[in-house]
C-alpha positions as CSV (number, residue, x, y, z in Angstrom):
1,X,-18.3,7.7,-22.1
2,X,-19.2,4.7,-24.3
3,X,-16.2,2.9,-23.1
4,X,-16.9,3.8,-19.8
5,X,-20.5,2.7,-20.2
6,X,-19.5,-0.9,-21.6
7,X,-16.9,-1.2,-18.7
8,X,-19.7,-0.7,-16.5
9,X,-22.2,-3.0,-17.9
10,X,-19.3,-5.9,-17.8
11,X,-18.7,-5.1,-14.0
12,X,-22.4,-5.7,-13.4
13,X,-22.5,-9.2,-13.5
14,X,-19.5,-9.6,-10.8
15,X,-21.0,-10.3,-7.2
16,X,-17.4,-9.7,-5.7
17,X,-14.7,-7.2,-6.4
18,X,-11.6,-8.8,-4.9
19,X,-8.0,-7.5,-4.5
20,X,-4.8,-9.6,-3.6
21,X,-2.1,-7.5,-2.4
22,X,1.5,-9.2,-2.2
23,X,4.4,-8.0,-0.3
24,X,7.7,-6.4,-2.0
25,X,8.3,-3.4,0.1
26,X,9.1,0.0,-2.1
27,X,7.3,-1.9,-5.1
28,X,4.2,-1.6,-3.1
29,X,4.0,2.1,-4.4
30,X,2.5,0.1,-7.7
31,X,-0.3,-1.2,-5.7
32,X,-1.1,2.2,-4.5
33,X,-1.6,3.2,-8.0
34,X,-3.6,0.1,-8.8
35,X,-5.7,1.0,-6.0
36,X,-6.1,4.6,-7.1
37,X,-6.9,3.8,-10.6
38,X,-9.7,1.5,-9.5
39,X,-11.1,3.9,-7.3
40,X,-11.1,6.8,-9.8
41,X,-12.9,4.2,-12.2
42,X,-15.5,3.5,-9.4
43,X,-14.3,-0.3,-9.0
44,X,-14.5,-0.8,-5.3
45,X,-13.3,-3.9,-3.8
46,X,-15.3,-5.5,-1.0
47,X,-12.8,-8.2,-0.2
48,X,-9.2,-7.7,0.1
49,X,-6.5,-10.3,1.1
50,X,-2.9,-8.7,1.8
51,X,0.8,-9.8,2.8
52,X,4.0,-7.5,3.7
53,X,3.4,-4.1,2.3
54,X,-0.1,-5.5,0.8
55,X,-1.1,-5.7,4.3
56,X,-0.8,-1.9,4.6
57,X,-2.4,-1.1,1.5
58,X,-5.3,-3.3,2.3
59,X,-5.9,-1.6,5.4
60,X,-5.6,2.0,4.0
61,X,-8.5,0.7,1.5
62,X,-10.6,-0.8,4.1
63,X,-10.1,1.6,6.8
64,X,-10.7,4.7,4.6
65,X,-14.2,6.0,3.2
66,X,-14.1,5.8,-0.8
67,X,-13.5,9.5,-1.2
68,X,-10.5,9.5,1.2
69,X,-8.7,6.2,0.0
70,X,-6.4,7.9,-2.7
71,X,-5.4,10.7,-0.5
72,X,-4.5,8.3,2.4
73,X,-2.7,6.1,0.4
74,X,-0.5,9.3,-1.0
75,X,0.1,10.7,2.4
76,X,1.3,7.3,3.5
77,X,3.8,6.8,0.7
78,X,5.0,10.4,1.0
79,X,5.6,10.1,4.6
80,X,7.2,6.8,4.5
81,X,9.7,8.1,1.8
82,X,10.6,11.2,3.8
83,X,11.4,9.0,6.7
84,X,13.2,6.5,5.1
85,X,15.4,9.3,3.3
86,X,15.6,10.7,6.3
87,X,17.2,7.6,8.3
88,X,19.2,6.9,5.1
89,X,20.9,10.5,5.1
90,X,21.8,10.0,9.0
91,X,23.7,6.8,7.9
92,X,25.5,8.4,5.7
93,X,26.5,11.2,7.9
94,X,27.1,8.9,10.5
95,X,29.5,7.0,8.0
96,X,31.1,10.1,6.9
97,X,32.2,11.2,10.4
98,X,33.6,7.8,11.3
99,X,35.3,7.4,8.0
100,X,39.0,8.1,9.5
101,X,38.4,5.3,11.4
102,X,38.5,2.4,8.7
103,X,42.0,1.4,9.2
104,X,41.4,1.1,12.9
105,X,39.4,-1.8,12.7
106,X,39.1,-5.0,10.9
107,X,35.7,-4.5,9.0
108,X,34.9,-1.2,8.0
109,X,31.2,-2.0,8.1
110,X,31.2,-2.6,11.8
111,X,30.9,1.2,11.5
112,X,27.3,1.5,10.2
113,X,24.6,2.0,12.6
114,X,22.3,-0.3,10.9
115,X,22.9,-3.6,8.9
116,X,21.7,-3.8,5.3
117,X,18.6,-5.9,6.4
118,X,17.2,-3.2,8.7
119,X,14.0,-1.6,7.6
120,X,13.9,2.0,6.1
121,X,12.1,3.4,8.9
122,X,11.6,2.0,12.8
123,X,8.8,-0.1,13.6
124,X,7.3,2.9,15.7
125,X,7.6,5.2,12.9
126,X,5.8,2.6,10.8
127,X,3.0,1.9,13.4
128,X,2.2,5.8,13.6
129,X,1.9,5.9,9.8
130,X,-0.6,3.0,9.8
131,X,-2.4,4.6,12.8
132,X,-2.5,7.9,10.9
133,X,-3.6,6.4,7.6
134,X,-6.4,3.9,8.8
135,X,-9.5,4.2,10.5
136,X,-9.6,1.0,12.7
137,X,-13.2,1.5,13.6
138,X,-14.2,1.4,10.1
139,X,-12.0,-1.5,9.1
140,X,-13.1,-3.4,11.7
141,X,-16.7,-2.8,10.9
142,X,-16.6,-5.1,8.0
143,X,-17.6,-3.3,5.3
144,X,-14.6,-4.5,3.2
145,X,-13.6,-8.0,4.4
146,X,-9.9,-7.9,5.0
147,X,-7.6,-10.5,5.7
148,X,-3.9,-10.5,6.6
149,X,-1.3,-13.3,5.9
150,X,1.3,-13.8,8.4
151,X,3.8,-16.3,9.7
152,X,4.8,-17.6,13.1
153,X,8.0,-16.7,13.7
154,X,8.8,-19.9,15.8
155,X,7.4,-22.7,13.8
156,X,7.1,-20.6,10.3
157,X,3.7,-21.9,10.0
158,X,1.3,-19.3,8.5
159,X,-2.3,-18.3,9.3
160,X,-4.8,-15.2,8.7
161,X,-6.2,-12.5,10.8
162,X,-9.4,-11.7,9.4
163,X,-11.7,-8.7,10.2
164,X,-14.6,-11.2,9.9
165,X,-13.5,-12.8,13.3
166,X,-10.6,-10.9,14.6
167,X,-10.4,-7.2,15.8
168,X,-7.7,-6.1,13.7
169,X,-5.1,-3.5,14.9
170,X,-1.6,-2.0,13.6
171,X,0.4,-4.4,15.4
172,X,-1.4,-7.2,13.2
173,X,-0.5,-5.2,10.1
174,X,2.9,-5.2,11.5
175,X,2.8,-8.8,12.0
176,X,2.3,-9.0,8.1
177,X,6.1,-8.0,8.0
178,X,5.5,-4.8,5.6
179,X,9.4,-4.1,5.7
180,X,12.1,-6.2,5.8
181,X,14.1,-6.5,9.1
182,X,10.9,-5.5,11.2
183,X,11.3,-7.0,14.6
184,X,8.6,-9.9,15.3
185,X,5.2,-8.7,16.8
186,X,3.6,-10.3,19.9
187,X,0.1,-11.2,19.5
188,X,-2.1,-13.6,21.7
189,X,0.9,-15.3,23.2
190,X,2.8,-16.0,20.1
191,X,5.2,-14.0,17.9
192,X,4.7,-13.0,13.9
193,X,7.3,-12.2,11.6
194,X,9.3,-13.3,8.7
195,X,6.6,-12.3,6.0
196,X,3.9,-14.4,4.7
197,X,2.6,-14.6,0.8
198,X,-1.2,-14.2,0.8
199,X,-2.4,-15.1,-2.6
200,X,-5.8,-15.7,-4.4
201,X,-6.2,-19.1,-2.9
202,X,-7.5,-17.2,0.2
203,X,-10.7,-16.6,-1.8
204,X,-11.7,-20.2,-1.4
205,X,-12.4,-19.1,2.1
206,X,-14.9,-16.8,1.1
207,X,-18.7,-18.3,-0.1
208,X,-18.7,-18.9,-3.9
209,X,-19.7,-15.6,-6.2
210,X,-19.1,-14.8,-9.5
211,X,-15.8,-12.8,-8.7
212,X,-13.6,-10.1,-10.4
213,X,-10.3,-10.5,-8.7
214,X,-7.2,-8.2,-9.2
215,X,-4.0,-10.2,-8.0
216,X,-1.3,-7.4,-7.6
217,X,2.3,-8.6,-7.9
218,X,5.1,-6.1,-7.6
219,X,7.7,-8.8,-8.8
220,X,7.6,-12.2,-10.8
221,X,10.7,-13.1,-12.9
222,X,9.3,-15.1,-15.5
223,X,5.9,-15.3,-17.7
224,X,3.6,-17.6,-16.7
225,X,5.0,-16.9,-13.2
226,X,7.0,-18.6,-10.5
227,X,5.6,-16.7,-7.6
228,X,3.4,-18.1,-5.3
229,X,0.2,-16.2,-6.5
230,X,1.0,-17.7,-10.1
231,X,1.3,-21.2,-8.8
232,X,-1.6,-20.9,-6.7
233,X,-3.9,-19.5,-9.7
234,X,-2.7,-22.5,-11.9
235,X,-3.7,-24.8,-9.1
236,X,-7.0,-23.1,-8.5
237,X,-7.8,-23.1,-12.1
238,X,-7.8,-26.6,-12.3
239,X,-9.8,-27.1,-9.2
240,X,-12.4,-24.6,-10.1
241,X,-12.8,-26.1,-13.9
242,X,-13.7,-29.3,-12.4
243,X,-15.9,-28.0,-10.4
244,X,-17.3,-26.1,-13.1
245,X,-17.6,-29.2,-15.3
246,X,-19.3,-31.1,-12.3
247,X,-22.2,-28.1,-12.3
248,X,-22.9,-28.6,-15.8
249,X,-22.8,-32.1,-16.0
250,X,-25.4,-32.3,-13.1
251,X,-27.6,-30.1,-15.1
252,X,-27.6,-32.9,-17.7
253,X,-28.6,-35.8,-15.3
254,X,-32.1,-36.9,-15.3
255,X,-33.8,-36.1,-11.8
256,X,-33.9,-39.7,-10.4
257,X,-30.0,-39.9,-10.8
258,X,-29.4,-36.7,-9.0
259,X,-31.3,-38.1,-5.9
260,X,-28.9,-41.1,-5.6
261,X,-26.9,-40.7,-2.7
262,X,-23.4,-40.9,-4.0
263,X,-24.2,-38.8,-7.3
264,X,-25.8,-36.2,-4.4
265,X,-22.3,-36.3,-2.7
266,X,-20.4,-35.7,-6.3
267,X,-22.6,-32.9,-7.3
268,X,-22.2,-31.0,-4.0
269,X,-18.4,-30.2,-5.1
270,X,-19.9,-28.6,-8.2
271,X,-20.0,-25.0,-8.6
272,X,-21.4,-22.5,-11.1
273,X,-19.7,-19.4,-10.0
274,X,-16.9,-18.6,-12.1
275,X,-13.9,-16.3,-11.3
276,X,-12.1,-13.7,-13.7
277,X,-8.3,-12.8,-12.6
278,X,-6.5,-9.7,-13.8
279,X,-2.9,-10.4,-12.7
280,X,-1.0,-7.2,-12.7
281,X,2.7,-7.6,-12.6
282,X,4.8,-4.4,-12.1
283,X,8.6,-5.7,-12.7
284,X,9.6,-8.8,-14.3
285,X,13.2,-8.1,-14.3
286,X,15.5,-9.8,-11.8
287,X,18.6,-7.2,-12.5
288,X,18.9,-4.8,-9.4
289,X,15.9,-6.1,-7.8
290,X,17.5,-5.7,-4.2
291,X,18.1,-1.8,-4.8
292,X,14.4,-1.5,-6.3
293,X,12.8,-2.7,-3.2
294,X,14.7,-0.5,-1.0
295,X,14.6,2.6,-3.2
296,X,11.7,4.9,-1.2
297,X,12.9,7.9,-3.5
298,X,10.1,10.2,-4.6
299,X,10.9,9.8,-8.3
300,X,10.7,5.9,-7.8
301,X,7.8,6.0,-6.1
302,X,5.9,8.2,-8.5
303,X,7.0,6.2,-11.1
304,X,5.8,2.9,-9.7
305,X,2.4,4.6,-8.7
306,X,1.8,5.9,-12.3
307,X,2.6,2.5,-13.6
308,X,-0.2,0.9,-11.5
309,X,-2.3,3.2,-12.9
310,X,-1.5,2.7,-16.3
311,X,-1.6,-0.9,-15.8
312,X,-5.2,-1.0,-14.4
313,X,-6.2,1.3,-17.4
314,X,-4.7,-1.0,-19.9
315,X,-6.7,-3.8,-18.1
316,X,-9.9,-2.3,-18.2
317,X,-9.3,-1.1,-22.1
318,X,-10.0,-5.0,-23.1
319,X,-14.0,-5.4,-22.6
320,X,-13.7,-9.1,-23.7
321,X,-11.5,-9.3,-20.1
322,X,-15.0,-8.4,-18.4
323,X,-17.0,-10.9,-20.6
324,X,-18.1,-14.2,-18.7
325,X,-15.5,-17.1,-19.2
326,X,-16.4,-19.9,-21.5
327,X,-18.8,-22.4,-20.4
328,X,-16.3,-25.0,-19.2
329,X,-14.1,-22.6,-17.6
330,X,-14.4,-21.8,-13.4
331,X,-11.4,-19.4,-13.7
332,X,-10.1,-17.2,-16.5
333,X,-6.7,-15.3,-16.3
334,X,-5.8,-12.2,-18.1
335,X,-2.2,-10.7,-17.1
336,X,-0.4,-7.3,-17.7
337,X,3.4,-7.7,-16.8
338,X,5.6,-4.6,-16.9
339,X,3.1,-2.4,-18.8
340,X,2.4,-5.5,-21.7
341,X,-0.6,-7.3,-22.1
342,X,0.1,-11.2,-22.1
343,X,-2.2,-13.9,-23.6
344,X,-5.2,-15.3,-21.9
345,X,-4.7,-18.3,-19.9
């Protein structure tokens, strides 16, 4: 109880709780475990950015009242697992039926009803799962801001769909390419597909505020990070630290100097708001990654869900992580990789 009290006291200083959810297909069950642990701890995001399977997770969180979020996430993953195993079983039976024809064709793989790049479920099945899990009226009410990263299928340019200005539907979530192999989705006369990597940089589109941001990566191969999320965090850290220093410098200037036009323009770039980033990386091992991201078995999904819950508890067990950043820092980053706490950046 004392620990929970200290945690809540630390959370009280934040004006915004943000959640950044990347893709990585079946590894997205880790995100669901993170969201479940946050909800159980009473930590409720009011700003979410998602891409890939993270778009689905974000939509379920934004499209359900707090007391229904965990159940909705659990049902979605249970149904996705069931459908994926049913399709995989059908493929195995199909292959077994025609195995005797292997000598009659040049390439036995031609017998498979689906290529390795096909999604574990059909687009229509995934759309139905999303509609069953998300109340789009609530999602579009804007109670939780949701931004979805998508990629133009023809030009490969990235853009955001945002419930602050767009009326989001299941098609917008499918456009974020939550599963590999899904067909492009037509929206507004353009086709979207192929995936996008929404990262913490999307927060720069929001008004400045003291922010606690959970960045959830299903996979990143090296400490310090080579993922887009890691690169953008590093770039944002430099920018926000500089803005923080400009704001502090402005406090030291005499009033007459602050009124000068050139100095006013410089000081306008300053920011007093700070950001604390808790970055949680589920898997940092490259071995067998292709198999992991397509493993929708109940055992694998349960293990990932529990890992997400555990990593949230490990993060919040460090009271210093919720303390204000050093005076000259605009952003401070803490990291848990594969359940192991990394050094502060």
